[in-house]
N, C-alpha and C positions, 0 to 999 in steps of 0.2 A: 388042366384047369388051374387058374391062378388063385393063390390064397392071399393076394394083396388086397388090403381093405381100400375101398374107394372112399374118398372124402371130398369135401368141397375143394374146388380148384385153388382158391386163394390160400388154402392151408398147406399146400404142397411145397411152398417156397423154402421153408427151413424148419429145423427141428423145433424151435421155439413156437412158431406158428402152428405146427402140427400138434404140439402138446396143448396149446391154448384151445385149438379147435376140438381136440379129442376129449378134453376134460372139463372145459368151462363154457365155451361159446354156445349159446342157445339153451343152457340149463336154466330153468326158471329160478329166479332169485327173488326172495320175498323179504329179505332183511333190509330194513330202511337205510341203515348206514352203508351197507355194501352197495345198494342201488345208487345212493348218492355218490359214493366214491367212483363208481363206474361212469356215472353221468359226468362228473368232473373230468375224469380221464378222457372221455370221448370229446369233451370240449377242448382239451389240450391237443387232441389229435387233429382238430380242424386245420386243413391245409397240409397235413403231413400224412405219413402212412401209419397204420396201426402197429406195424412191426417196430417202429421207433418208440412208440409209447410203451409197448410191451417190454422192450429191452430196458426201458428206464422205469418200469413200474415200481420196482423196489426203491429206487431213488426218490420217486414221488412219495411213496409211503413214508420214507424216512423224513423227507423235507416237510411233509404235511402231517406229521405226528400221527401216522397210521390212519389218516383221514378221520380223525376224531373231530366232529363238528364243534364241540365245546372248546377244543384247543385252537382249531383253525379260526374260529370266529373272533378270537382274541388277538389275532395277528395284527400288528401295526406296521408303520412305515419301515422300521428297522427290519422286520421280518420280510417285508417285500424286497428290500435291498439285499438281504441275505439270500433269498430265493433267486433273485436276478443274477447272483454270482454263483449259483449252484449248478455245476456241470452235469449233475445227476438227473436233472429234469429239463423240460423244455422251458427256456427262459423267455417268457412272453409276459410282459407286465399286465396287459389287459386280461389274459387268461388267469394269471395269479390273483389279480383283484376279483375276477369273477368267481374264483374258488372260495376266497374269503367271504365275499358277498353271499355265495351259495350256502356256506356254513351258517351264516346269520339267518338266512331265509329258512333253512332246515330247522333251526332252533326255534324260530318264530312260529313255524307250523306246529312243532312239537308242543310249545308253550300254550298254544291256543287249542290243543287237543286234537290236532290233525296229524295223523300218521303218514309219513311220506310214502311208504309202501302201499298203504290203502288208497292214498290219493292217486298214485300213478297206475296201479293195477285196476283201480276203479274205472279209469278211462278206457281200458281195453276189455272191460267186462269181468275181470277177476281171474281169468284163466288164459293160458297161451292160445294164440291164434295160429291156425294152420296156414302156413305160407304156401305159395304155389311152387316153391323150389326155384323160382326165377328171382334173383336178388334185384330189388329196385332201389333207387336212391331215396325215395320218400313215398309216402302214401297219404291218403286223406286222414287216416288215423294219426300218423306222425305229425301232420300239420296241426291237427287238433291238440295233440299232446304238447307240441311246441308252443302253441298259442297259450295254453293254460299254464305252462311253466313260465313263460314270459310274463304273463299277468301276475304271477307270484313274485316276479322280479329276477328270476334266474337269467344269466347271460350265457352265450355260446350254446344255445339250445334251439337252433334252427331245425326245421323239419328233417334235413338230411342227417345232421348229427343225432337227432332224437331217434330216427329210424335205425341207425347203426347201433345205438344204445339199446333200443327195444329188441333187436336181434340178439345182441350180446347177452342180455339178461333174461332171455327166454320168453319175452312177451310175444314174440313171433318166432315160429320155427321155420327158418328159411334155409335149412340145410338143403343142398342140392338133391334132386332126384337121383337115387343111386348111392348117395352118401350113407355110410353105415350109421351115422348119428341121427339122420332123419327118422329112421324107424325107431331108434332108441328113445328119441324125444317125442314119439307119439304119432308121427306121420309116416305112413308106409308108402 
């Protein structure tokens, strides 16, 4: 009998992906700033692999001042140019501008008394959704979440990006059937 832990197939590719899967992916996150950071990183991932973003995550955190919305919202054209030259991140002007804009929206929500975490978790009913174990590209719920985020003004929040984010932050437990994390996250 084997003592090898079964995990989601996508997490077997390398040590960094295994660590991310085993310790972070699918764990419910309720901290507004951390949720916003992950949403911005998922936006940078569009058209790329998550492994690229994960390898550059510390570079992103350094470049975007630990994803402090108050600091990022103050970024101007000189900061955009600095970021465009930063090899530690994905250098895509539209995504950089979307992150700066996202920080401003986050702060506008906060200023009006709307908590980002309460807003997004409210869309899914406040608790994690039990997935089927079959990873989909998008769902009706991710389409709704995408629409509501776009109405707030967020960019790079299409339903596919949003669904990947919902999985990453534990709004949906989509660990594969047989993955040891599926049971740990509440779905046996």
